[in-house]
N, C-alpha and C positions, 0 to 999 in steps of 0.2 A: 373283474379281471384281476388276477393276482399273479405274482411272479413266483416261480418255483425256486425256492432258495437252495434246493439240492443241486442245482446246476451251477457251474462256475460262471457261465456267461448268460446274460439275459438275451432272449431272442431279439435280434436287431430291430425287427419291425415293432415289437412291443416297446422296446426302449425308445425308439423315435416317437411313437405315439404318446407315451407317457411324458417325455420331455416336452413335446409340442403342447400337450394339454397343460402341463405345469407352467410353461412359459405364458400361457393364456390365463393363468391365475387359478388353475385347478389344484387346490391344496391336497386333495386326496391322491392325485397323480404324483405330486411331489412326495407325499408320504410313502407311497409305494417305492419310489426311487430311493428315498432315504433309508427305508427299511432294508432294501436290497444291498445298498452300498455302505451301510453303517459299519459292518465289520472291516471292510477295506479301508475306510477312512480312519477307523480306530487303530488298525495295524500301522498305518502310516504315521499317525500322531504318536503312538507308543514308541515306534522306532526312533523318532526324533526327540521325544520328551523323556523317555525312560521312567515314566511314572504313570501307573494305571489310572489313578483318579484324575490326574491332570490331563491325561490322554482322553479320558471319557468326557471331561469338560470341554476340551479342545474339539472333540468330535461334534459336540452340540453346536459350538460356535461356528465350526466349518460348515455344517449343514445349514445353519441359519444364513450364513453369508452366501452360500451357494444358492439358496432359495431367492435371496435378494438380487443376486447377479445373474441368475439364469436367463432373464430376457436378453442379455448381451451375447449369449451363445448363439452363433449364427448357424452352426451345423449340428443339429440334435444328435446325429449318429456319433459325434465325438464327445458326448457327455462324460463317459467313463474316464477318459484321459484328462479332460478339462477338470473334472472333480478331483482327480488325483493331484493335478498341479496346484489347485487351490489348497488342498490338504497339506501338501508339502510346504508351500509358501507360508501358510498360516502357522504351521507347526514350527517351522524354523524361526519365524518372527517371534513366536511365543517363547521359544527356547532362548533366543538371544535376549529378550527383554526381562525374563524372570530374574529375580535377585539370586545371588549365589547362596546356595544352601550350605549350612554347616551343622555338624552334630554338636549339641550342647547337653550338658547334664541338666536335669530338672532344677537343681539348686541355682543354676545361673539365671533361670527365668524368675525364680523367687527373689533373687537379689535385685534384678532389674525392677521388679514391682515395688520393692521396699525402699529403693533409693530414688526419691523424687528429684526433679531437676533443681539444681542449685543455681544461684545467680552466676557463679563462675561458669557452669555448663552453658547457660544462655549466652554469656559474653563470648565464650569460645566459639559457639555455633555461629553467632553473629559475625565474629571475626573471620571465620572460615568462609561464610557466604560472601563477605565483602572481598576476600581474596579471590574467590572464584569469579565474582563479577569483574574484578580488576583484571584478572587473567584473560577472561573472555573479551574484555574491551581492547586488549592489546593484540588480539588475533585479527587476521584478515577477515574481511566481511564474509566470504564464503565459508571459512572454517567456523566462524561464530554462528552463522545462520544454520549450518549443518548440526552443530552441537545443540543449539537451542531447540531446533525442530525435533530432534530425537529424544533428548533427555528432559527438556522442560515442557515441551508441548505434547510429548508422547506420540509423535507421528510414527507410523509404521514405515518400513523400508520402501514398500510399494507407494505409499502416499508421498514420501519424499522423492521417489523416483519420478512420479508424475509432476510434483511441484518444481523440481529442479531440472526437469526435462533431461534426465540422465538415467542410464541403466542402473539396476539395483547393485550390481558389482561395483560400479563407480561410487555409488553412495556409501557402500561398505568401506571402500578404500578411503574415501574422504573422512568418514567417521574415525577410522584408525589414525589417519594422519592428523586430523584436528585434535584428537585426544592426546597424541604425543606432543603436539605443539603447545597445547594448554598445560600439560605436565611440565614442559620446559619453561613456560612463562611463570608458572607458579613456583618452580624451583628458583628461578632468577629473582623472584620477589622476596625470597626468604633471607633474613639477615645472616651474615656470615659469622 
């Protein structure tokens, strides 16, 4: 049983059958679903990440996550919408978490390789870490736990939403507020 990729929508009965089989552990059925929805997931990831190779990698991660979470889907006929929501959430989380990119000349990277860490660099890094820890210790418990969960423990917004029993939007607002409060604490700690 194969899916006609020429059509935009998969026959609903076939979709339900494949999802039900995949929920029961049939990897071949999930493979057919993944093959059919791969381009949709890729388009969603590309729209959010704006980088083809990263979107391709995200597509793989999204499909793996979907396979793991598929047993939680209660209504197999809603698979397409459910998969799109998973793709959007994971792409946004990935975009938020990735480091800022900047364009550098190749000479810059050569200079970085040729300059080993000096004792002064190590001392400055240790001092900065001490200041950040000090700033974190001055924050309210909720602000501190929010920043630690996201930046030090690497928790996703969804995981934090579950842990803190708060909507993702609230978690985003808390992160923004906690970052601003930490910035203010660090500024207050600087000598005048």
